[in-house]
LODOMI-567769 format. One record per atom (N, C-alpha, C, O): z negated, x, y. Coordinates in steps of 0.001 Angstrom, whole numbers, padded with zeros to 6 digits, always signed. Layout:
N
ZXY/...
This chain:
186
-000565+032771+077137/-001498+032722+078231/-002628+031770+077828/-002392+030717+077236/-003800+032147+078146/-004962+031331+077807/-005587+030821+079096/-005743+031572+080059/-005943+029545+079111/-006695+028969+080232/-007926+028268+079663/-007933+027813+078519/-008945+028197+080477/-010171+027513+080060/-009907+026013+079925/-009038+025479+080614/-010640+025330+079052/-010456+023881+078900/-010689+023135+080212/-011515+023530+081035/-009946+022055+080383/-009999+021224+081581/-010376+019813+081134/-009791+019280+080191/-011351+019210+081811/-011747+017830+081493/-011595+016983+082743/-012049+017353+083826/-010947+015839+082572/-010722+014908+083673/-011029+013495+083190/-010959+013205+081995/-011368+012624+084131/-011493+011205+083832/-010118+010579+084030/-009429+010874+085007/-009723+009720+083103/-008403+009095+083173/-008524+007631+082775/-008641+007313+081591/-008496+006751+083750/-008541+005308+083488/-009698+004907+082569/-009517+004121+081639/-010877+005451+082836/-012052+005118+082038/-012173+005901+080742/-013084+005650+079953/-011265+006849+080510/-011290+007676+079304/-011480+009129+079703/-011290+009493+080864/-011852+009948+078747/-011991+011372+078985/-010740+012082+078492/-010381+011982+077319/-010081+012798+079391/-008906+013591+079060/-009333+015047+079018/-009857+015575+079999/-009110+015686+077896/-009415+017100+077743/-008112+017838+077472/-007338+017460+076593/-007886+018891+078239/-006720+019745+078060/-007219+021124+077672/-008104+021683+078320/-006644+021666+076609/-007066+023004+076181/-005933+023690+075447/-004997+023052+074966/-006041+024998+075373/-005072+025773+074611/-005263+025501+073124/-006360+025174+072670/-004183+025641+072385/-004257+025481+070935/-005075+026618+070336/-005128+027721+070880/-005702+026331+069221/-006433+027326+068442/-005800+027374+067056/-005172+026407+066625/-005960+028475+066371/-005346+028610+065044/-005760+027472+064109/-004979+027057+063252/-006972+026972+064269/-007452+025874+063427/-006671+024584+063658/-006762+023652+062860/-005899+024526+064753/-005093+023346+065067/-003738+023350+064366/-002989+022379+064481/-003408+024407+063651/-002053+024583+063121/-001584+023403+062282/-000491+022886+062514/-002373+022971+061325/-001958+021866+060466/-001790+020573+061273/-000832+019829+061064/-002715+020310+062184/-002626+019133+063039/-001352+019173+063883/-000689+018150+064056/-001007+020360+064412/+000168+020479+065267/+001465+020291+064484/+002425+019729+065011/+001506+020746+063249/+002701+020519+062429/+002872+019033+062134/+003989+018517+062155/+001781+018354+061864/+001822+016905+061651/+002286+016209+062925/+003129+015314+062872/+001744+016612+064060/+002136+016065+065366/+003637+016221+065586/+004304+015278+066011/+004175+017418+065297/+005605+017651+065482/+006434+016692+064633/+007396+016097+065119/+006064+016548+063389/+006820+015662+062501/+006768+014215+062985/+007775+013507+062954/+005604+013785+063426/+005465+012392+063885/+006222+012172+065186/+007013+011234+065282/+005996+013022+066195/+006643+012796+067492/+008158+012945+067396/+008892+012231+068079/+008630+013857+066564/+010080+014014+066399/+010692+012797+065703/+011888+012543+065844/+009894+012056+064964/+010378+010854+064305/+010203+009590+065128/+010833+008571+064846/+009346+009650+066150/+009067+008453+066958/+010120+008183+068023/+010235+007057+068507/+010875+009182+068387/+011813+009045+069494/+013067+009863+069241/+012994+010914+068604/+014214+009406+069725/+015433+010200+069598/+015584+011239+070707/+016569+011976+070729/+014632+011307+071619/+014791+012145+072805/+014441+013606+072586/+014769+014438+073431/+013792+013946+071489/+013427+015343+071237/+014578+016049+070534/+015465+015399+069979/+014564+017381+070556/+015727+018139+070105/+015878+018239+068588/+016908+018705+068102/+014876+017812+067842/+014996+017874+066394/+014401+016643+065743/+013599+015919+066333/+014820+016432+064508/+014260+015359+063711/+013084+015868+062904/+012901+017078+062775/+012282+014966+062358/+011084+015388+061619/+011409+016265+060411/+010603+017118+060039/+012562+016072+059801/+012943+016875+058634/+013213+018334+059008/+013262+019204+058138/+013385+018595+060289/+013637+019961+060748/+012358+020725+061088/+012421+021897+061457/+011221+020086+060971/+009939+020763+061192/+009567+021406+059858/+008996+020754+058984/+009892+022676+059711/+009740+023360+058421/+008805+024562+058479/+008671+025275+057484/+008166+024805+059597/+007248+025941+059688/+006064+025745+058752/+005622+024621+058513/+005566+026843+058233/+004364+026802+057416/+003141+026845+058324/+003256+027145+059512/+001992+026549+057774/+000750+026625+058549/+000547+028043+059056/+000113+028241+060191/+000854+029024+058232/+000685+030425+058663/+001630+030772+059801/+001249+031489+060726/+002858+030272+059745/+003812+030512+060835/+003336+029833+062118/+003470+030396+063204/+002787+028640+062000/+002272+027937+063177/+001072+028681+063761/+000939+028773+064981/+000198+029213+062903/-000935+030005+063403/-000443+031221+064181/-000982+031546+065238/+000577+031887+063660/+001139+033052+064348/+001743+032631+065692/+001612+033348+066685/+002405+031470+065722/+002975+030960+066965/+001866+030697+067990/+002000+031061+069158/+000787+030071+067557/-000350+029779+068440/-000931+031080+068996/-001189+031186+070194/-001135+032070+068121/-001645+033373+068576/-000728+033953+069646/-001181+034444+070680/+000571+033885+069373/+001542+034425+070322/+001500+033726+071671/+001591+034374+072714/+001362+032411+071652/+001288+031657+072904/+000042+032060+073695/+000114+032292+074901/-001088+032140+073015/-002340+032468+073697/-002371+033894+074223/-003041+034176+075217/-001651+034798+073562/-001620+036199+073991/-000502+036492+074986/-000493+037554+075609/+000422+035580+075138/+001572+035788+076012/+001165+035790+077482/+000336+034980+077898/+001739+036689+078264/+001474+036650+079705/+002305+035597+080433/+002041+035300+081598/+003310+035028+079758/+004230+034116+080451/+004334+032725+079820/+004930+031836+080427/+003781+032507+078635/+003861+031205+077961/+002484+030556+077888/+001463+031235+077780/+002479+029225+077948/+001236+028474+077845/+001496+027186+077087/+002455+026472+077380/+000649+026886+076115/+000718+025604+075420/-000621+024908+075616/-001665+025441+075243/-000587+023712+076203/-001794+022916+076419/-001748+021676+075541/-000743+020966+075497/-002839+021428+074850/-002995+020220+074050/-003790+019218+074868/-004730+019587+075572/-003409+017944+074775/-004112+016878+075480/-004846+016011+074468/-004289+015625+073440/-006100+015713+074771/-006919+014844+073928/-007486+013725+074797/-008027+013986+075871/-007364+012488+074338/-007937+011334+075026/-009114+010857+074182/-008942+010417+073045/-010300+010951+074750/-011527+010609+074014/-011571+011315+072661/-011993+010734+071661/-011134+012566+072640/-011176+013387+071431/-009990+013239+070497/-009882+013988+069525/-009088+012286+070765/-007920+012073+069907/-006706+012805+070497/-006392+012660+071678/-006033+013592+069651/-004867+014341+070114/-003793+013379+070600/-003354+012498+069861/-003371+013558+071861/-002391+012670+072480/-001021+013317+072622/-000008+012621+072682/-000986+014644+072677/+000286+015341+072834/+000089+016737+073375/-001034+017225+073499/+001204+017371+073696/+001208+018751+074164/+002167+018915+075325/+003072+018105+075529/+001952+019972+076078/+002913+020407+077084/+002890+021924+077104/+001887+022548+076755/+004000+022509+077515/+004053+023964+077523/+004869+024484+078692/+005764+023816+079210/+004528+025695+079084/+005314+026488+080022/+005891+027641+079213/+005179+028299+078456/+007175+027875+079381/+007815+028999+078723/+008417+029876+079804/+009441+029540+080399/+007771+030998+080049/+008210+031898+081106/+009258+032873+080608/+009638+032865+079438/+009708+033700+081509/+010737+034691+081203/+010181+036085+081444/+009366+036286+082344/+010619+037042+080648/+010172+038417+080844/+011147+039210+081712/+010768+040242+082267/+012398+038750+081844/+013383+039470+082649/+013023+039367+084130/+012668+038298+084626/+013120+040491+084819/+012665+040571+086211/+013309+039519+087104/+012629+038941+087953/+014574+039261+086937/+015266+038323+087815/+014913+036867+087534/+015233+035986+088331/+014260+036611+086412/+013884+035245+086033/+012381+035010+086094/+011934+033879+085908/+011595+036043+086349/+010137+035916+086260/+009530+034892+087205/+008391+034476+086995/+010230+034483+088209/+009717+033499+089178/+009834+032075+088648/+009372+031136+089296/+010455+031900+087463/+010734+030585+086908/+010055+030413+085551/+009696+031383+084883/+009890+029140+085165/+009434+028826+083808/+010032+027487+083414/+010292+026630+084259/+010247+027323+082112/+010693+026040+081578/+009470+025257+081148/+008471+025824+080705/+009564+023961+081283/+008461+023072+080954/+008912+022130+079844/+010053+021670+079830/+008007+021851+078923/+008288+020876+077872/+007050+020029+077636/+005925+020508+077784/+007254+018777+077272/+006118+017881+077010/+006531+016848+075977/+007669+016378+075978/+005619+016501+075109/+005837+015403+074159/+004483+014774+073851/+003497+015467+073599/+004463+013457+073878/+003255+012699+073563/+003535+011794+072378/+004672+011384+072146/+002484+011488+071634/+002603+010404+070671/+002974+009156+071463/+002472+008961+072570/+003835+008316+070920/+004295+007130+071642/+003149+006226+072099/+003237+005613+073163/+002081+006138+071314/+000990+005246+071716/+000268+005726+072970/-000506+004973+073561/+000513+006978+073388/-000116+007500+074599/+000826+007520+075795/+000413+007907+076888/+002079+007115+075617/+002990+007090+076759/+002653+005911+077666/+002163+004879+077207/+002919+006077+078945/+002673+005015+079908/+001214+004809+080265/+000869+003810+080896/+000344+005742+079868/-001092+005598+080138/-001622+006654+081107/-002831+006760+081313/-000716+007435+081701/-001138+008451+082665/-001397+009817+082067/-001661+010773+082796/-001326+009924+080754/-001604+011211+080099/-000547+012244+080485/-000881+013371+080851/+000721+011859+080404/+001799+012786+080753/+001711+013232+082197/+001898+014412+082494/+001432+012313+083092/+001302+012646+084517/+000169+013649+084719/+000348+014663+085394/-000984+013371+084143/-002135+014274+084301/-001849+015647+083705/-002167+016674+084305/-001252+015656+082530/-000934+016912+081846/+000053+017738+082666/-000131+018943+082832/+001091+017096+083173/+002091+017814+083961/+001533+018289+085296/+001877+019381+085749/+000680+017496+085933/+000070+017939+087196/-000762+019197+086972/-000742+020106+087801/-001490+019257+085866/-002280+020460+085561/-001373+021652+085308/-001654+022754+085779/-000278+021444+084562/+000656+022546+084309/+001281+023046+085605/+001453+024251+085792/+001620+022121+086499/+002193+022512+087789/+001176+023341+088582/+001533+024355+089181/-000073+022915+088585/-001117+023660+089303/-001308+025051+088696/-001439+026034+089426/-001325+025136+087378/-001469+026431+086708/-000269+027321+087032/-000438+028511+087296/+000933+026757+087014/+002138+027526+087333/+002043+028111+088742/+002394+029269+088965/+001570+027311+089680/+001396+027806+091051/+000377+028945+091081/+000604+029973+091719/-000750+028752+090384/-001795+029786+090354/-001268+031093+089774/-001696+032174+090179/-000352+030993+088837/+000219+032183+088198/+001350+032790+089018/+001942+033789+088609/+001656+032198+090171/+002662+032754+091053/+004095+032338+090742/+005039+032908+091289/+004261+031364+089880/+005613+030884+089602/+006163+030141+090808/+005411+029514+091555/+007465+030211+090995/+008096+029594+092152/+008947+028387+091814/+009293+027604+092699/+009294+028226+090529/+010133+027099+090154/+009895+026724+088690/+009790+027589+087821/+009814+025416+088440/+009738+024888+087080/+011029+024158+086771/+011627+023530+087644/+011451+024246+085522/+012708+023646+085096/+012490+022938+083770/+011588+023288+083009/+013325+021939+083498/+013236+021243+082224/+014564+020594+081893/+015438+020445+082747/+014695+020215+080636/+015824+019432+080155/+015262+018113+079652/+014205+018081+079021/+015977+017014+079935/+015529+015702+079488/+016748+014879+079109/+017770+014917+079794/+016639+014136+078017/+017726+013246+077610/+018007+012255+078733/+017087+011642+079273/+019277+012104+079080/+019663+011282+080222/+019203+009830+080086/+018885+009192+081089/+019163+009303+078871/+018760+007910+078671/+017256+007728+078499/+016787+006607+078302/+016498+008819+078572/+015041+008734+078493/+014519+008411+079898/+013940+009259+080577/+014742+007167+080306/+014483+006765+081693/+013016+006888+082096/+012717+007184+083253/+012106+006667+081161/+010686+006801+081480/+010331+008231+081838/+009617+008473+082811/+010824+009176+081059/+010549+010586+081336/+011224+011021+082634/+010620+011727+083442/+012462+010607+082835/+013171+010970+084068/+012395+010448+085282/+012244+011163+086272/+011909+009226+085213/+011135+008654+086323/+009848+009444+086556/+009470+009694+087700/+009179+009835+085479/+007956+010630+085612/+008253+011956+086303/+007547+012341+087236/+009286+012652+085855/+009617+013939+086455/+010004+013785+087929/+009627+014608+088763/+010750+012739+088241/+011115+012500+089652/+009855+012244+090489/+009734+012741+091609/+008925+011470+089936/+007668+011165+090639/+006901+012450+090959/+006211+012531+091975/+007027+013444+090092/+006312+014704+090282/+007124+015731+091074/+006710+016882+091207/+008275+015316+091597/+009035+016197+092478/+010180+016951+091844/+010789+017795+092501/+010492+016678+090597/+011646+017316+089964/+012913+016602+090421/+012920+015386+090609/+013977+017367+090595/+015268+016810+090982/+016316+017209+089961/+016260+018297+089386/+017282+016310+089739/+018381+016617+088830/+019275+017659+089489/+019686+017498+090638/+019570+018721+088760/+020448+019759+089307/+021683+019975+088429/+022493+020861+088700/+021821+019170+087386/+023010+019277+086556/+022912+018404+085323/+021836+017924+084967/+024059+018204+084672/+024135+017408+083448/+024961+018174+082432/+026005+018736+082765/+024497+018196+081201/+025282+018764+080105/+025688+017600+079206/+024859+017058+078476/+026957+017220+079259/+027389+016086+078443/+027381+016426+076958/+027602+017569+076559/+027118+015392+076149/+027167+015515+074693/+026268+016654+074176/+026621+017349+073224/+025122+016830+074809/+024202+017909+074450/+023632+017729+073052/+023523+018697+072300/+023267+016500+072695/+022724+016219+071360/+023687+015298+070628/+024315+014418+071218/+023784+015531+069311/+024597+014643+068473/+023686+014068+067402/+023017+014800+066673/+023672+012743+067320/+022816+012035+066378/+023523+011831+065038/+024747+011930+064958/+022757+011549+063995/+023349+011354+062666/+024442+010279+062614/+025345+010352+061780/+024360+009285+063503/+025377+008223+063495/+026657+008630+064233/+027593+007838+064335/+026695+009856+064743/+027876+010353+065437/+027856+010149+066944/+028750+010630+067639/+026853+009445+067464/+026767+009241+068917/+026168+010486+069581/+025561+011332+068925/+026356+010569+070884/+025910+011730+071644/+024928+011321+072734/+024856+010157+073127/+024180+012298+073207/+023256+012107+074323/+023476+013228+075330/+023481+014405+074969/+023658+012858+076590/+023728+013840+077663/+022319+014313+077995/+021342+013604+077753/+022226+015509+078546/+020939+016038+078977/+021015+016360+080460/+021990+016938+080941/+019974+015977+081167/+019844+016309+082581/+019014+017581+082718/+017988+017736+082057/+019463+018480+083574/+018664+019634+083943/+017936+019253+085226/+018551+018785+086184/+016629+019456+085235/+015832+019127+086418/+015015+020345+086819/+014620+021144+085970/+014763+020483+088114/+013991+021620+088616/+013057+021150+089724/+013299+020152+090402/+011983+021912+089876/+011000+021635+090927/+010590+022966+091553/+010014+023816+090875/+010885+023152+092844/+010369+024347+093525/+008867+024205+093737/+008371+023102+093962/+008152+025307+093667/+006689+025254+093778/+006164+025832+095083/+004983+026167+095173/+007012+025957+096093/+006562+026451+097386/+005587+025495+098035/+005392+024375+097563/+004985+025933+099105/+003997+025116+099834/+004563+023773+100253/+003855+022766+100236/+005836+023748+100628/+006437+022502+101104/+006582+021476+099980/+006780+020292+100254/+006486+021912+098716/+006659+020972+097600/+005332+020536+097004/+005318+019862+095973/+004224+020899+097618/+002915+020522+097068/+002748+019011+097063/+003175+018323+097990/+002110+018496+095987/+001878+017046+095906/+000795+016631+096863/+000457+015450+096939/
């Protein structure tokens, strides 16, 4: 799905949100490797980012052409800060829902970028007629859990031992959902 670029003021900075372009492929692969290495909360480590630039370009094309998926890149004063995405479903019984994912470079966390990015995704989801957003978050990622709660997501389940780290320890994952009906508007 493609949306026009969005520009907002954010704490004295310019926040620009836009869909990825094929020219972003190399930058996005670098972003994946860095963000996956900055935090244990993402589902893979940096060594698992093995896509080629051509594969990433094909992925970007697919996202932009998809009727149900959206990937938005966030830039603060022109510097890439992170991404968020909606992943919709094609099956009729699931079409009212979408999964949400977000990751920022650590230096951009706690600065309002994630909140602004997610609010825009929620608004776009509503415009597209979606009725519910869902996500998975590491249970110990308290900052992310607090952000999602602030935006109206509620915990609806826990999957214990969802991730296993190289040291043998485990991380539970919380399933969170947000209905998008009129009564849930921010």
